[in-house]
N, C-alpha and C positions, 0 to 999 in steps of 0.2 A: 113652721116654715122658716128657713134661713133667708131673711129678706135680702141681705147683701148678695148671696149666691143667686137668688132669683133675678135680681137686677142685672147681674153679670150675664146670666143666661139669656135674658131678654135682649140685651145689647148684642151678644154674640150671635143670636139667631137672626136678628135684623141685619147686622153687618155682614154675616156670612151668606145670608139668603136662604138657608135651609137648616133643619135640625141636625142633619148628619154632619154638615160642614162645621156647624157651631160646636157640636160635640167633639169633633176631632181637634178643633182649635183649643178647647178647654180641657182636653184629655179625659172626657167622660163618655157616656153613652147617649144614644138617641132617646131612649126611654127616660133617662134622668133629666134631659133637657125638657122633654115634653111634660114631665111631672112638675118640674119647677115652674114652667110657664103656667100650667093649669092651676097650681097652688097660688101663684101671684094673681091670676085673674079672679079666682074665688075670693081671695083676700080683699081685692079691690071691688069685687062685684061689678066688673066691667070687662068686656071683651077687648083685648089689646091687638090681636092678630086675626086677620081673615085667612082661613085655610081652605077656601072653596075653589081655588085654582091651583095650577102647578106652581105658581109663584106665591110666596107669602107676602102679605101686604099689611101695613099697619092700619088700624081703624083710625077714625078721627081722634077719638080719645087716646088711642095708642100712640099717635104721633106726638101729642102734647106730653104724655107720660114718658115716652122714650127720650124726648129732648131733655126733660128735667132729670131723668135717671142718668143719661149719658153725661150731663154736666156735673152731677153729683159724683159719679165715678171718676171723672177727670180730675175734679178737685181733690178727691181722696188720693188718687194716684200721684197727683202733683205733690201733695203733702208727704206721701211716702218717699217720693224721689228726693224732695228737699231734705228730709231727715237722713236719707242714706248718703246724699252728696254733700251734707253740711260741712264735712271736714275735708272734702276733696278740693284741691286747687284747680280752678278752671284752666284749661290749656288747649292749644290747638288752633286751627284756622276756622273762623266763622265766615261763611260766604253769605253776603247780605245784599239784597236789592233795595235801593232807595230812590225816591223821586229826585230829579235834578235839583230842585229848589232846596231839598234837605241837604244834598251833597255840597251845594255851593254856599248856602246861607246859614244852615243850622248845625251842620256837622262840626264846625269848629267849637261849638259851645258844649258838646258832649263827648266827642271822640278822644281828645287828649286826656281827660280825666279817667275815661274808661281804660285806655291803654296803660296809664300810669298805675291804676289800681290793680289791673290784671296783666302783669308783665309777660306771662306765658301764653297770652292769647294774641293772635294776629287777625286782622280783618281783611278779607278779600271782598272789596266793595264794587258793586256795579250800579252806576247812576243812569237811570232810564225812566222816562215818563210813561213808557208803554208797560202794560201789565205783563208780568212774566209768569211762567209756569213754575211755581216754587219747587215742587217735588221733581218734576221732569227736568227742570233747569239745574238741579243740584244745589239749590239754595237752602241754607239753614233757616233763613228768616227773610221776610219781605216787609218793608215799611210802606204803608199806604196812607194817603190823605184823600178822603172821599166823603161825600154826604152820607153814604151808607155802603155796606158791602153785600154782594150777592151771596147766597148760600153756598157753602163749600165744605169740604172735608177738613179744612184747615182750622186751627185754633186762632181766634181773633181776640187780641187783648187791646182794649182801648187805652191809649196813652194820654190823650188830651182832646179837647173840643174847643173850637173858637170860630168866630165869624170871618168871612172874607170881607175885607174893607177896602175903601177907596183911598189911595195915597198919591201924593205928588211931591216933587222936590220944591224947596223954597224958591229956587230960581225960576221954575216954571210958573208958580203962583204969582211971583212978583211981576212977571211979564204979562200974564193973562188974567189975573184976578182969581179970587176964591169963589167957586160956585156957592150960591145960597140955597138953591133948591134943585131937585133932580132934573127939572126941565132945562136948567142952565148947562147941563152936561153936553147938550148938542152943539154948544158953541166952543167946545174944548177939544183938544187932541186926546183921544182915548186910546191908550196902548192896548192892543188886542193880543190875547194868547189863544191859539188854536193849533192843536197837534195835527189837524187835517186841513183840507182846503176849504172847510166850511167857514162861514162868517163867524166872527167872535161876538157873541151876544151876551149881554149882562142882564140877568133877571134880579132886579134890586127890590129890597123890602125896606119900607120906611115906617114912620110912626103911625100908630092907630090903624095898622093893616094896609097902609098905602103900598102900592107896587109900581114899578116902572121897568119897561123893557128898553134897553139901550144898545144900539149897534156900535161896536168898537172896532178899531183896527183900520180905519180909513187911511190914516197916514202911515201907520206901522203895525204890522201883525207879525208875530213870531211864533215858532213852534218849540221854543226852549225857554224855560223859566229863567235861567241865568241871564239870557239876553234881554228878557223883559225887565228884570231887576236893574240891569245896567242902564237900560234906556230910561227907566223911571228916575234913578239917582242922577243921571246926566241932565235931567230937566226937560225931557222930550214930551212929557204928557202925564196924564192921570192913568193909573193902573190899579189892578185888583190883586191883593195878596191876602193870604191868611194872616190874621193879626199876630200870631206867634212868629211868623217868618220875619216880619218887619218891626218886631217889638223893640229891638236894640236901635234900629234906625230912627224910630219915633222918639226914643229917649234922647238920642244924640242930636236930633234936629236935622238929620240927613233927609228925612221924609216927614211930611205933615199929613195928618188924616184929613180927608175931604168929606164933607157931608157926614159928620159923625153919627147922625141919627139914622143913616142908611147903611145897609150891608147887602152882600150877595149870598146870604144863607150860611148855615153852619157847615164847617168841615171838621171831620173827626180824624184823629191820628191813630192808626192801628199798627200793631206788630202782628204779623201773620207767620205762623210756623206750623209744621206738621204736628201730629198728635202729641199732646203733652207727655204721654207715657214714654215717648222716645226722646224727650228733650234732653240734650246733653248739658252738663254743667256750664260749659262755655257759652251756649246759647241762652240758657236761663240767666246767666250773669249779665249778658248784654240786654236782654229784655227787661230785667229788673232795673238795670242802670238807666235805661231809657225812661222807664216808668217814673223813677225818682226824679230824673232831670225835668221831664215835662210837667210833673206835678208842681215842682218848684217854679217853673216858668209860668204855669197857670196862676199860681199865687201872686207872682210878680206882675202879671197882666191885669189882675183883678182890681 
């Protein structure tokens, strides 16, 4: 059995939804696809696909195996693409969607060096906190900051991970004092972020498994993170940001961390893009640049 060919056959069958469509996609025959799948199942001694209905469906074991096989094939294809494009100079326009906080606070730290390194690449950047349809919207890549990502057909590369932390300007703390415990927050102006009309609620995690639920936004609630940042730096109250977003502000003393033993959970930075097989050198260059930048920032925050 050609193990690699069998893995490609399995993926094609699942992605195409039928043996015939998969055979056409790979330029082979229905019988060849069926034979490769049968050999793979015999090799594993497990059934991967149910064929009892008009639609093919993965078994429970098949779902796990398919996920690993698809990841392996993606990594191999990515290695092939890197080798082929190793000498190619990235060029062209990269259309990218980023959260507003990245555009306003983090972009200055990585964009100039990227454009300097790749003079033939231009960025068409859309800053929006709403989730966009990457493929349907014509984006080459989307930047996400989230606790986790829903399943999708997009490739997700994690760039960094950090907690959301409480911060305030020195001027605010000088006027109102520094909270010593989570219960003290109810006596402070808490700047709320909510992209909808829903209340801004903070679910905080503390030492030894302690938790606290705090309502924010009584005096100010915004639906745009640049406005939240401006209000925090202006000394209008305590706010929540990912640690990487305010890293430079903490170092410079523009903001001070409040209740350092508490946070509002981890946030992960992701680069999302269509299938790695179609990843252009210009997009790969940007993703790799972001990965290098945020790895360095993570080291600096440690």
